[in-house]
C-alpha positions, -999 to 999 in steps of 0.1 A, spaced: 655 207 627 671 239 635 705 234 645 715 238 688 679 231 692 664 266 693 634 285 675 634 292 635 644 332 628 610 343 611 624 368 595 650 347 576 623 325 571 595 356 557 632 363 539 636 335 525 602 331 514 603 364 494 632 355 477 620 318 468 584 338 454 605 362 435 623 334 417 597 319 410 575 344 392 608 359 374 609 317 362 573 315 354 577 346 336 609 335 323 586 306 311 561 324 295 585 343 271 605 313 256 594 301 220 599 260 225 591 241 190 577 203 183 570 190 147 556 157 129 561 140 95 597 144 93 596 182 99 556 190 74 541 203 109 561 227 132 537 236 167 553 266 186 545 269 222 558 289 253 574 269 280 542 273 294 523 255 273 507 287 257 504 278 216 521 305 198 525 293 160 515 263 138 533 259 99 527 234 83 544 230 48 521 228 15 535 192 12 517 179 36 486 186 14 490 157 -2 471 166 -39 477 117 -45 456 112 -13 424 89 -27 405 116 -10 407 152 7 388 137 36 419 113 42 438 143 37 422 163 67 425 133 84 461 128 85 467 168 78 447 169 114 469 139 134 501 153 123 489 185 136 480 173 171 511 147 169 533 183 163 512 200 194 521 170 215 558 171 207 562 205 211 543 204 243 562 174 259 594 198 250 575 226 271 570 202 303 611 194 301 615 234 306 596 236 334 611 212 354 643 223 339 632 263 354 608 247 379 619 217 395 649 232 410 626 261 431 601 229 438 635 211 453 643 246 476 609 251 489 614 215 507 650 224 526 631 253 545 614 246 582 586 248 588 568 238 557 550 205 544 568 194 517 
């Protein structure tokens, strides 16, 4: 409710909405430019994603290619598992970063009168 029981000032609401939209766009841009790393196998595989979750890089330590494995299939399967785990770790870190950057903005939306949040 508006203090004093009056109607909300539409100009003020529009200005608040515009500022929040600009803040959200800036936070999204920052996320898109922020690298986040995930690892697996004690650092044998490293994945880099942006804060928005886009895979940017993948590094595989040559030691991950175990020449003593029983078969090339086992080596490939192990390597695939490490890649998936590293990407998952990086993606989880990106989601945490998104919460840090976007969470306060989403909470701000809930404070605007007339919005259904």
